[in-house]
C-alpha positions as CSV (number, residue, x, y, z in Angstrom):
1,M,20.6,-143.6,-100.5
2,R,22.2,-140.5,-102.7
3,T,25.6,-141.3,-101.7
4,F,25.2,-145.0,-102.7
5,R,23.9,-144.0,-105.7
6,N,26.8,-141.7,-106.7
7,V,29.2,-144.2,-105.6
8,L,27.9,-146.6,-108.0
9,L,27.6,-144.3,-110.5
10,S,31.5,-144.0,-110.5
11,L,32.2,-147.4,-110.3
12,T,30.2,-147.8,-113.8
13,C,32.0,-144.9,-115.1
14,I,35.6,-146.4,-114.0
15,A,34.3,-149.7,-115.7
16,L,33.4,-148.4,-118.9
17,L,36.8,-146.6,-119.5
18,T,38.6,-149.5,-118.5
19,A,36.9,-151.4,-121.0
20,C,37.8,-148.8,-123.6
21,V,41.2,-149.0,-123.1
22,K,43.3,-151.7,-124.9
23,R,45.8,-154.1,-123.2
24,E,48.4,-153.0,-125.6
25,D,48.8,-149.1,-125.0
26,M,49.2,-150.3,-120.9
27,D,51.8,-152.6,-121.8
28,A,53.4,-149.6,-123.7
29,L,53.0,-147.1,-121.0
30,E,54.5,-149.8,-118.6
31,L,57.5,-149.7,-120.6
32,K,58.1,-146.1,-120.6
33,V,57.6,-146.3,-116.9
34,Y,60.1,-148.8,-116.4
35,E,62.8,-147.0,-118.8
36,Q,62.5,-143.8,-117.3
37,D,63.0,-145.6,-113.8
38,Q,66.2,-147.0,-115.2
39,Q,67.4,-143.6,-116.1
40,I,66.7,-141.8,-113.1
41,Q,68.6,-144.8,-111.3
42,Q,71.8,-144.2,-113.6
43,L,71.6,-140.5,-113.1
44,N,71.7,-141.1,-109.5
45,Q,74.6,-143.1,-109.5
46,K,76.4,-140.5,-111.8
47,I,75.6,-138.2,-109.4
48,G,76.8,-140.2,-106.5
49,K,80.0,-141.0,-108.3
50,T,80.3,-137.5,-109.1
51,T,80.2,-136.2,-105.8
52,K,82.4,-138.8,-104.4
53,E,84.9,-137.6,-106.9
54,L,84.3,-134.0,-105.7
55,E,84.6,-134.9,-102.1
56,A,88.1,-136.8,-102.7
57,A,89.3,-133.4,-104.9
58,R,88.4,-131.1,-102.5
59,P,91.3,-131.8,-99.9
60,E,93.8,-131.5,-103.2
61,Q,92.0,-128.4,-104.8
62,A,92.6,-127.1,-101.0
63,D,96.1,-128.0,-101.1
64,M,96.6,-126.5,-104.4
65,W,95.2,-122.9,-103.1
66,S,97.2,-123.0,-100.3
67,D,100.3,-123.4,-102.4
68,V,99.0,-120.6,-104.6
69,Q,98.5,-118.5,-101.7
70,S,102.2,-119.2,-100.1
71,M,103.6,-118.5,-103.3
72,R,102.5,-114.8,-103.8
73,P,104.8,-113.2,-101.2
74,R,108.0,-115.4,-102.7
75,M,106.9,-113.7,-106.1
76,A,106.4,-110.2,-104.5
77,R,110.1,-110.7,-103.2
78,I,111.3,-111.8,-106.8
79,E,110.1,-109.0,-108.3
80,S,111.1,-106.8,-105.9
81,T,114.7,-107.9,-106.4
82,L,114.2,-107.9,-110.0
83,E,113.4,-104.2,-110.0
84,E,116.5,-103.7,-107.6
85,M,118.7,-105.2,-109.8
86,Q,117.4,-103.4,-113.1
87,H,117.9,-100.1,-110.6
88,R,121.3,-101.1,-110.0
89,S,122.2,-101.7,-113.4
90,M,120.9,-98.7,-114.5
91,Q,122.9,-96.6,-111.9
92,S,125.9,-98.7,-112.9
93,E,125.6,-97.7,-116.0
94,E,124.9,-94.2,-115.4
95,D,128.0,-94.3,-112.9
96,S,130.0,-95.8,-115.9
97,S,129.4,-93.0,-117.9
98,A,129.8,-90.2,-115.8
99,L,133.3,-91.5,-114.9
100,Q,134.1,-91.5,-118.6
101,N,132.9,-87.8,-118.5
102,D,135.3,-87.1,-116.0
103,V,138.1,-88.5,-117.3
104,S,137.7,-87.5,-120.5
105,Y,137.1,-84.2,-118.9
106,L,140.5,-84.5,-116.9
107,K,142.4,-85.5,-119.8
108,K,141.4,-81.9,-121.7
109,M,142.0,-80.2,-118.5
110,V,145.7,-81.6,-118.1
111,A,145.9,-80.8,-122.1
112,Y,144.8,-77.4,-121.4
113,L,146.9,-76.6,-118.6
114,E,149.8,-78.1,-120.2
115,A,149.5,-75.9,-123.0
116,N,149.0,-72.1,-121.3
117,L,152.0,-73.6,-118.8
118,R,154.0,-73.9,-122.2
119,V,152.9,-70.3,-123.3
120,M,153.9,-69.2,-120.0
121,A,157.2,-70.7,-119.6
122,S,158.2,-69.8,-123.1
123,Q,157.3,-66.2,-122.3
124,S,159.4,-66.2,-119.0
125,G,162.1,-67.9,-120.8
126,I,162.1,-71.2,-118.6
127,D,162.9,-74.3,-120.7
128,L,160.5,-77.3,-120.4
129,P,161.0,-80.9,-120.7
130,E,159.6,-82.2,-124.0
131,P,156.8,-84.6,-123.7
132,P,157.4,-88.4,-125.2
133,A,157.2,-88.6,-128.7
134,A,155.1,-91.1,-128.5
135,A,152.4,-88.9,-126.5
136,P,149.1,-88.9,-128.1
137,A,147.8,-85.7,-129.0
138,A,145.4,-84.1,-126.6
139,A,142.6,-81.7,-127.5
140,Q,143.5,-78.3,-126.7
141,P,141.4,-75.2,-125.6
142,A,140.0,-72.5,-127.9
143,A,143.3,-70.6,-129.1
144,T,143.3,-67.3,-126.9
145,E,146.2,-65.4,-125.7
146,S,144.3,-64.5,-122.7
147,G,144.1,-68.4,-121.2
148,A,141.1,-67.7,-119.5
149,P,139.2,-71.1,-120.1
150,M,135.2,-71.4,-120.0
151,S,133.4,-72.1,-117.2
152,G,131.9,-75.7,-116.6
153,P,129.5,-77.3,-113.9
154,A,130.5,-76.2,-110.6
155,G,132.6,-73.1,-111.9
156,A,135.2,-75.7,-113.0
157,P,137.2,-74.7,-116.6
158,I,136.1,-76.3,-119.7
159,P,138.8,-76.3,-122.3
160,A,137.6,-76.5,-125.9
161,T,138.6,-79.0,-128.8
162,D,141.5,-78.4,-131.0
163,T,139.3,-77.8,-133.6
164,A,140.7,-75.0,-136.0
165,P,138.2,-72.6,-137.6
166,A,136.6,-74.3,-141.1
167,P,136.5,-71.2,-143.2
168,S,136.1,-71.3,-147.0
169,A,138.9,-73.0,-149.2
170,Q,138.5,-71.0,-152.2
171,T,141.1,-68.9,-153.7
172,P,140.2,-65.0,-154.4
173,A,140.3,-66.3,-158.1
174,A,137.6,-69.2,-157.5
175,Q,135.5,-66.9,-155.4
176,A,135.2,-64.1,-158.0
177,A,134.3,-67.0,-160.8
178,P,130.1,-67.3,-161.2
179,T,130.5,-70.2,-163.6
180,A,130.7,-73.2,-160.8
181,P,129.9,-73.6,-157.3
182,A,132.5,-73.3,-154.8
183,A,134.4,-76.5,-153.5
184,P,133.6,-77.6,-149.9
185,A,135.7,-76.0,-147.0
186,D,138.9,-77.8,-145.9
187,P,139.0,-77.7,-142.1
188,N,142.9,-78.3,-142.4
189,V,143.2,-75.3,-144.4
190,L,143.3,-71.4,-143.8
191,V,143.6,-69.1,-147.3
192,A,145.0,-66.0,-146.2
193,K,143.8,-62.6,-148.3
194,D,146.2,-63.2,-150.5
195,G,145.1,-66.9,-151.5
196,T,148.2,-68.4,-149.6
197,E,147.0,-71.7,-148.1
198,L,147.9,-72.2,-144.8
199,V,147.9,-76.2,-143.0
200,V,146.5,-75.8,-139.4
201,N,145.7,-79.2,-138.9
202,P,148.4,-81.4,-140.4
203,G,147.8,-85.2,-140.8
204,K,144.1,-85.2,-140.7
205,P,141.9,-86.4,-143.4
206,Q,140.8,-83.6,-146.2
207,A,137.2,-82.9,-146.9
208,A,136.1,-85.1,-150.0
209,P,134.7,-82.6,-152.8
210,P,131.0,-83.5,-154.0
211,A,130.6,-85.0,-157.5
212,A,130.9,-82.3,-160.3
213,K,127.8,-80.6,-160.9
214,P,126.6,-78.7,-164.5
215,A,127.2,-74.7,-163.5
216,P,123.8,-72.7,-163.4
217,E,123.7,-69.6,-166.4
218,A,124.1,-66.5,-164.5
219,P,123.8,-63.0,-165.5
220,A,127.0,-61.4,-166.2
221,Q,127.7,-59.0,-163.0
222,P,130.4,-56.8,-162.3
223,K,133.7,-58.0,-161.4
224,A,134.0,-57.5,-157.6
225,Q,136.9,-57.8,-155.1
226,A,137.2,-61.1,-153.2
227,E,136.8,-60.8,-149.4
228,P,139.2,-62.8,-147.9
229,A,138.4,-66.4,-146.7
230,V,139.7,-66.3,-143.2
231,T,139.4,-63.6,-140.7
232,E,142.1,-61.8,-138.8
233,Q,141.0,-63.3,-135.2
234,Q,141.0,-66.7,-137.3
235,L,144.2,-66.8,-138.4
236,Y,145.9,-65.3,-135.2
237,D,144.0,-67.9,-133.4
238,A,144.7,-70.7,-135.3
239,A,148.8,-69.8,-135.1
240,F,148.4,-69.6,-131.3
241,T,146.8,-73.3,-131.2
242,A,149.5,-74.8,-133.4
243,F,152.0,-73.1,-130.8
244,K,150.5,-74.4,-128.6
245,E,150.5,-78.2,-130.2
246,R,153.9,-77.4,-130.6
247,R,153.6,-77.1,-134.7
248,Y,156.2,-73.9,-134.4
249,K,156.8,-74.1,-138.1
250,D,152.8,-73.7,-139.0
251,A,152.6,-71.0,-136.2
252,L,155.4,-69.3,-137.5
253,R,154.1,-69.3,-141.3
254,M,150.5,-68.2,-140.1
255,W,152.1,-65.4,-137.8
256,E,154.0,-63.8,-140.5
257,Q,151.2,-64.1,-142.9
258,F,149.4,-62.4,-140.3
259,E,151.6,-59.6,-140.2
260,K,151.9,-59.2,-143.9
261,T,148.1,-59.5,-144.5
262,Y,146.9,-57.1,-141.6
263,P,149.8,-54.9,-141.0
264,K,147.7,-52.2,-139.2
265,H,146.2,-54.6,-136.9
266,T,146.5,-53.9,-133.3
267,L,147.9,-57.7,-132.3
268,V,150.7,-57.5,-135.0
269,P,153.6,-56.8,-132.4
270,N,152.2,-60.3,-130.8
271,A,152.2,-61.4,-133.9
272,I,156.1,-60.8,-134.0
273,F,156.6,-61.8,-130.6
274,W,155.1,-64.9,-131.0
275,Q,157.3,-65.4,-134.4
276,G,160.2,-65.2,-132.2
277,E,159.0,-67.4,-129.6
278,S,158.4,-69.9,-132.6
279,N,161.7,-69.8,-133.5
280,Y,162.9,-69.7,-129.9
281,Q,161.3,-73.1,-129.5
282,M,162.8,-74.6,-132.7
283,K,166.3,-73.5,-131.1
284,E,166.6,-71.2,-133.8
285,Y,168.1,-68.1,-131.9
286,A,169.1,-65.6,-134.1
287,P,165.9,-65.1,-136.1
288,A,164.4,-65.2,-132.4
289,I,166.2,-62.2,-131.6
290,L,165.4,-60.3,-135.1
291,A,161.8,-60.8,-134.1
292,Y,162.5,-59.4,-130.4
293,Q,164.6,-56.8,-131.5
294,K,161.6,-55.7,-134.0
295,V,159.0,-55.6,-131.5
296,I,162.0,-53.7,-128.9
297,D,162.4,-51.1,-131.6
298,K,158.8,-50.4,-133.1
299,Y,156.2,-51.4,-130.1
300,S,157.7,-49.8,-127.0
301,K,154.1,-49.6,-125.9
302,S,153.2,-53.0,-126.8
303,D,152.5,-55.5,-123.7
304,K,155.0,-57.8,-125.5
305,Y,158.1,-55.4,-125.0
306,R,158.8,-56.4,-121.8
307,S,159.1,-59.8,-122.8
308,A,160.7,-59.2,-125.9
309,M,163.6,-57.9,-124.0
310,L,163.7,-60.4,-121.2
311,K,163.6,-63.2,-124.3
312,Q,166.2,-61.6,-126.3
313,G,168.9,-61.4,-123.3
314,I,168.1,-65.0,-122.8
315,A,168.1,-65.8,-126.5
316,F,171.6,-64.0,-126.7
317,G,172.6,-66.3,-123.9
318,K,171.8,-69.5,-125.7
319,L,174.1,-67.9,-129.0
320,G,176.9,-67.8,-126.3
321,K,176.7,-63.9,-126.6
322,K,176.4,-63.6,-123.2
323,Q,177.8,-59.4,-122.6
324,A,175.1,-58.6,-125.1
325,G,172.5,-61.1,-123.0
326,R,173.6,-59.2,-120.3
327,V,173.1,-55.6,-121.2
328,R,169.5,-56.1,-122.3
329,L,168.7,-58.1,-119.5
330,E,170.4,-55.2,-117.1
331,E,168.2,-52.9,-119.4
332,L,164.9,-54.3,-118.6
333,I,165.7,-54.2,-114.8
334,K,166.8,-50.8,-115.0
335,K,163.5,-49.8,-116.8
336,F,160.8,-51.9,-114.9
337,P,162.6,-53.1,-111.7
338,K,159.5,-54.4,-109.8
339,T,158.2,-56.3,-112.8
340,Q,158.1,-60.5,-113.1
341,E,159.9,-60.0,-116.2
342,A,162.8,-58.1,-114.2
343,D,162.5,-60.7,-111.4
344,R,163.4,-63.5,-114.6
345,A,165.8,-61.5,-116.0
346,R,167.7,-61.4,-112.4
347,K,167.7,-65.2,-112.3
348,A,168.9,-65.2,-115.9
349,L,172.0,-63.3,-114.8
350,A,172.4,-65.4,-112.3
351,E,172.8,-68.3,-114.6
352,M,175.1,-66.8,-117.1
353,K,178.0,-66.3,-114.7
């Protein structure tokens, strides 16, 4: 009975609620439900279409991925090849640079050996053929009479360049004047103690003087004796370099200047001997004989004494005075029978017959 009563009460409530809802609200609610249903259907269609497109694109994506994976080893090989080519290019440049250095070194060595051979032949009285006139001047080693080259890689000798020392080009008068700055040194000129300018690199451009500047005022100072612009060794070495380069007139002038400026120097006998050698190479045999005689008369303890006797005897022969030449060569053999100069004297005597 109670259950029936509850059901009746519920139906009564529903009837009352239904009576309260208007017809227009129900129509609007049904319209919204219909529209949402249509949107849901459209979304389902789009999802289905997208799903089909994705399913169709998956094989193409798989193929593209496979292609990318297969290209990776190829790209690695290409990169390796490029790196190898770059390495070979760098190695080729290094080899080319090393080859150029070797060629330059060999040229210097040839010039060095040729110059020292010329010096040795001159002292021994051996006439070497002159090189072709068109041959370019090669770099010469440092002008030392010892002929010992410096040490290079793997113990190889390295000849020095033919650049002469670059002392100041000022004369004594210019050095003593405090009113103006000194002009720059000209690397082609050496200035001796007495102010004589000696050209050591003829044909090379001179140093350009700077623009003139006003001389700063300086307090008066006592005039000091000007120092020579070139040292003894620089002058001697410059002369020896000129001799090796076959610039015999320049070498002669510088050795004469050395003898005149530094008469007490230990190298004066050598300078006089090389004056004779310079004249000998220019086929001026008479002044060469006089220079050799000066060494013989004044410097019997010099290491150039025997060479002077040998070259004087040979020079006499060149002038046609064979009897005088024989006397001098025989004297050399008698005094120094076991020397190289004596051996060369014997050959020269045989050639005079």
